[in-house]
C-alpha positions in Angstrom: 7.5 -56.4 -77.3 4.0 -57.8 -76.6 5.5 -61.1 -75.9 7.8 -59.6 -73.3 5.0 -57.9 -71.5 3.2 -61.2 -71.2 6.3 -62.9 -69.5 5.8 -63.9 -65.8 8.8 -61.8 -64.7 7.2 -58.6 -65.9 3.9 -59.5 -64.2 5.7 -60.1 -60.9 7.6 -56.7 -61.2 4.4 -54.9 -61.9 2.7 -56.3 -58.9 5.7 -55.7 -56.7 5.8 -52.0 -57.7 2.1 -51.5 -57.0 2.6 -53.1 -53.6 5.5 -50.9 -52.7 3.5 -47.8 -53.8 0.5 -48.9 -51.6 2.8 -49.5 -48.6 4.4 -46.0 -49.1 0.9 -44.4 -49.3 -0.3 -46.1 -46.1 2.9 -45.2 -44.3 2.4 -41.5 -45.2 -1.1 -41.6 -44.0 -0.1 -43.1 -40.7 2.8 -40.7 -40.3 0.5 -37.6 -40.8 -2.0 -39.1 -38.4 0.6 -39.7 -35.8 2.0 -36.2 -36.2 -1.4 -34.6 -35.7 -2.0 -36.8 -32.7 1.3 -35.8 -31.2 0.5 -32.1 -31.7 -2.9 -32.5 -30.1 -1.5 -34.3 -27.1 1.3 -31.7 -26.8 -1.2 -28.9 -26.8 -3.3 -30.7 -24.2 -0.4 -31.3 -22.0 0.7 -27.7 -22.3 -2.7 -26.6 -21.2 -2.8 -29.0 -18.3 0.6 -27.8 -17.2 -0.6 -24.1 -16.7 -0.9 -23.6 -12.9 -4.2 -22.1 -11.8 -4.4 -20.2 -8.5 -7.2 -19.3 -6.1 -7.0 -16.3 -3.8 -9.3 -14.5 -1.3 -9.7 -10.8 -0.8 -10.9 -9.7 2.6 -11.9 -6.1 3.2 -13.5 -4.1 5.9 -16.5 -2.5 4.1 -17.5 -1.7 0.5 -16.4 1.8 -0.5 -14.8 3.7 -3.3 -11.5 3.6 -1.4 -11.7 -0.2 -1.1 -12.5 -0.4 -4.9 -9.2 1.4 -5.5 -7.4 -1.1 -3.3 -9.0 -4.2 -5.0 -8.4 -2.8 -8.5 -4.8 -2.1 -7.6 -4.3 -5.6 -6.3 -5.8 -7.1 -9.5 -3.6 -4.9 -11.7 -0.5 -5.9 -9.8 -1.4 -9.6 -10.1 -2.0 -9.2 -13.8 1.4 -7.5 -14.2 3.0 -10.5 -12.6 1.3 -12.9 -15.0 -1.6 -13.9 -12.7 -4.9 -12.8 -14.1 -8.5 -13.2 -12.8 -10.5 -15.3 -15.3 -7.4 -16.9 -16.8 -5.2 -18.5 -14.3 -6.6 -17.0 -11.2 -9.9 -17.4 -9.3 -10.8 -14.6 -6.8 -13.2 -14.9 -4.0 -14.2 -11.9 -1.9 -15.5 -11.2 1.5 -16.8 -8.0 3.0 -16.9 -7.6 6.9 -19.8 -5.1 6.4 -17.9 -2.5 8.5 -18.1 -4.7 11.6 -14.8 -5.8 13.2 -16.6 -8.7 14.9 -17.1 -10.3 11.5 -13.5 -10.3 10.5 -12.1 -13.4 12.5 -14.8 -15.7 11.2 -14.2 -14.7 7.6 -10.5 -15.2 7.9 -10.8 -18.5 9.7 -13.1 -19.7 6.9 -10.6 -18.9 4.2 -7.7 -20.3 6.3 -9.4 -23.7 6.2 -10.4 -23.5 2.6 -8.7 -24.3 -0.7 -7.4 -20.8 -1.4 -3.6 -20.4 -2.1 -3.4 -16.9 -0.7 -5.4 -14.5 1.5 -5.1 -10.7 0.6 -6.3 -8.3 3.2 -7.4 -4.6 2.8 -7.4 -2.2 5.8 -5.8 -2.4 9.2 -8.6 -4.3 11.0 -8.4 -7.1 8.4 -4.6 -7.3 8.6 -4.8 -7.3 12.4 -7.4 -10.1 12.2 -5.2 -12.1 9.8 -2.2 -11.8 12.1 -4.2 -13.3 14.9 -6.4 -15.8 13.1 -4.6 -17.2 10.1 -2.6 -20.3 10.8 -2.2 -22.2 7.5 -2.3 -19.7 4.6 0.0 -17.0 3.3 -1.1 -13.4 3.6 -0.4 -10.2 1.6 -1.9 -6.9 2.8 -2.4 -3.5 1.4 -4.2 -0.2 2.3 -2.8 -0.2 5.8 -1.3 2.8 7.5 1.0 1.1 9.9 1.4 -2.7 9.5 3.7 -2.9 12.5 1.1 -1.3 14.8 -1.4 -3.8 13.3 0.7 -6.8 14.6 2.5 -7.8 11.4 5.9 -7.9 13.1 8.7 -5.9 14.8 10.0 -4.2 11.7 9.7 -4.3 7.9 12.3 -7.1 7.7 11.4 -8.9 11.0 7.8 -9.9 10.5 5.4 -12.8 10.8 6.8 -15.5 8.5 3.5 -16.0 6.6 2.7 -12.2 6.2 4.0 -9.5 3.9 2.6 -6.5 2.0 2.7 -2.7 1.7 2.2 0.0 4.3 1.2 3.6 3.5 1.5 5.9 6.5 -0.5 9.2 6.1 1.6 12.4 5.7 0.5 14.0 9.0 3.0 16.9 8.9 2.1 17.7 5.3 -1.6 17.6 6.3 -1.0 20.3 8.9 1.0 22.4 6.3 -2.0 22.1 4.0 -4.5 23.1 6.7 -2.5 26.2 7.6 -2.5 27.3 3.9 -6.2 26.9 3.6 -7.0 28.5 7.0 -4.5 31.2 7.8 -4.0 31.9 11.5 -5.0 28.3 12.3 -5.1 27.8 16.1 -7.3 24.7 16.7 -8.3 21.5 14.9 -10.9 18.9 15.9 -10.6 15.2 15.0 -12.0 11.8 15.8 -10.8 8.2 15.7 -11.7 4.7 16.8 -9.3 3.5 19.5 -10.0 -0.1 18.3 -8.1 0.7 15.1 -4.4 0.4 15.5 -3.7 2.6 12.5 -5.8 5.4 14.0 -4.2 5.2 17.4 -0.7 5.5 15.7 -1.8 8.4 13.5 -3.3 10.3 16.4 -0.2 9.8 18.5 2.0 11.2 15.7 -0.5 14.1 15.1 -0.4 15.1 18.8 3.3 15.5 18.6 3.3 17.3 15.3 0.5 19.7 16.3 2.1 20.4 19.7 5.4 21.3 18.1 3.6 23.8 15.8 1.6 25.3 18.6 -1.7 24.1 17.2 -4.4 22.8 19.6 -5.7 19.3 18.6 -9.1 18.3 20.0 -9.6 14.5 19.8 -12.8 12.5 20.3 -13.0 8.7 20.4 -15.8 7.0 18.5 -16.7 3.3 18.4 -19.2 3.3 15.5 -20.0 5.3 12.4 -23.3 6.4 13.8 -21.3 8.5 16.4 -19.5 10.6 13.8 -22.1 13.4 13.5 -22.4 13.8 17.2 -18.6 13.9 17.5 -18.3 16.7 15.0 -21.0 18.7 16.9 -19.1 18.3 20.2 -15.9 19.4 18.5 -17.6 22.4 17.0 -18.4 23.5 20.5 -14.7 23.5 21.4 -13.8 26.6 19.4 -12.1 24.7 16.5 -11.5 26.1 13.0 -11.1 22.8 11.1 -12.7 19.4 11.3 -10.1 16.7 10.3 -11.3 13.2 9.4 -8.2 11.0 9.3 -7.7 7.6 7.6 -10.0 5.9 10.1 -12.3 3.2 8.8 -15.1 4.0 11.3 -14.9 7.7 10.4 -15.0 7.1 6.7 -18.0 4.8 7.1 -19.7 7.7 8.8 -18.4 10.3 6.4 -21.9 11.8 5.6 -22.3 12.5 9.3 -19.0 14.4 9.3 -20.1 16.4 6.3 -23.5 17.2 7.9 -21.9 18.3 11.2 -19.2 20.4 9.5 -21.8 22.1 7.3 -24.1 22.9 10.2 -21.2 24.5 12.1 -19.9 26.2 8.9 -16.5 24.6 9.4 -14.1 23.3 6.7 -13.9 19.5 6.6 -10.5 18.1 5.6 -9.8 14.4 5.2 -6.9 12.0 4.5 -9.1 10.0 2.0 -9.4 11.8 -1.4 -11.8 9.2 -2.7 -14.3 10.4 -0.1 -14.2 14.1 -1.1 -16.9 13.8 -3.8 -19.2 13.0 -0.8 -18.6 16.5 0.6 -16.1 18.5 2.4 -13.5 21.1 1.6 -10.3 19.3 0.8 -8.2 16.1 1.1 -4.5 15.3 1.4 -3.5 11.7 1.8 -2.0 8.6 0.2 -3.2 7.2 -3.1 -4.0 3.6 -2.2 -4.1 2.5 -5.8 -0.3 2.9 -6.0 0.4 0.9 -2.9 -2.1 -1.8 -3.9 -0.4 -2.2 -7.3 2.9 -3.0 -5.6 1.1 -5.3 -3.2 -0.5 -7.1 -6.1 2.9 -7.8 -7.7 4.0 -9.1 -4.3 1.0 -11.4 -4.2 1.9 -12.7 -7.6 5.4 -13.6 -6.4 4.0 -15.4 -3.4 1.5 -17.4 -5.6 4.4 -18.4 -7.8 6.4 -19.8 -4.9 8.2 -17.0 -3.0 8.1 -17.2 0.7 6.6 -14.1 2.5 9.2 -14.4 5.3 11.9 -13.6 2.7 10.0 -10.5 1.4 10.4 -7.3 3.4 7.3 -5.2 4.1 7.3 -2.3 1.7 6.3 1.3 2.3 4.6 3.1 -0.6 3.1 6.5 0.1 2.3 8.5 -3.0 0.6 11.8 -1.9 -2.6 13.1 -3.6 -4.4 16.3 -2.9 -7.7 17.9 -4.0 -9.7 21.0 -3.0 -13.5 21.5 -3.7 -13.9 24.9 -5.4 -17.6 25.0 -4.6 -17.2 24.2 -0.9 -14.4 26.8 -0.6 -16.7 29.4 -2.1 -19.5 28.4 0.2 -17.2 28.8 3.3 -15.6 32.0 1.9 -12.2 30.5 1.8 -9.6 31.9 -0.6 -7.4 29.3 -2.3 -3.8 30.4 -2.5 -2.1 30.4 -5.9 0.3 27.5 -5.1 -2.8 25.3 -4.5 -4.5 26.2 -7.7 -3.5 23.0 -9.5 -5.3 20.9 -6.8 -8.7 22.6 -7.3 -11.6 20.6 -8.5 -15.4 21.2 -8.9 
């Protein structure tokens, strides 16, 4: 047996077996290394393939109402798979409550690297319709987009613009006023004629109030610093309610309206429920967070390739109502039982 082990043939076989084993080991190492490399490259390629977007939000002025609009847009975008901080970069611009600032802001974004411009408020939409030439636009928190210049109808609109309109419930607002102030005969209101949404709402209000036999006293204002004086003038016209509609200028000067109404011991009622914590008796209007959520989803669709011209303008008007218990008590107003669910602090 020992003699056989010493034969040259056995020696050759032994060396051959060791060589094959070494080759097999090296092949296994190379195979595992290549597989790991392939997995790493695949993961890298997958990450590189995720499209990242950049969008601008342009709004009239900072306020609680605009915060609702912005948050609604972001929630809608997230629901559509586009999320800030992940695959979306958001840049924001505030016109500081000055319409004169809006065109320059929009022109700046129109020539920038953003994929989409989102506008909040009628003045910003109107500015986009006139000044944006290269980007797509999705709007929200707008009473009447057609009056703002977005197009002729919800389906026949500017090819680069789409979004959500939310017209205030004027007729329901008058119902609400009559429940809070029985025997209502006269209401005073103010608006900025430079805001297309306000002009349209006031035109509708004139018709609605006239049909009900309620006198509507209207005053035009051009700046928020005129709101207090407007209320004081209205108070001298034998009105029973001060109505502050969904007018950006009026809302910017809301504290002036509160001061004027309190000084004249008149109930202040507004379309904007987010403003009620700042004072006043009650609100009945449209919850902009709901319309903005829908607009955010539309924005996500546009970012992913849909053409705004193929997306009809939508109308979303979810009513919300609230009554200040403390202000009602201060004014000696009795809240009817059917309104009890709407009573707050």
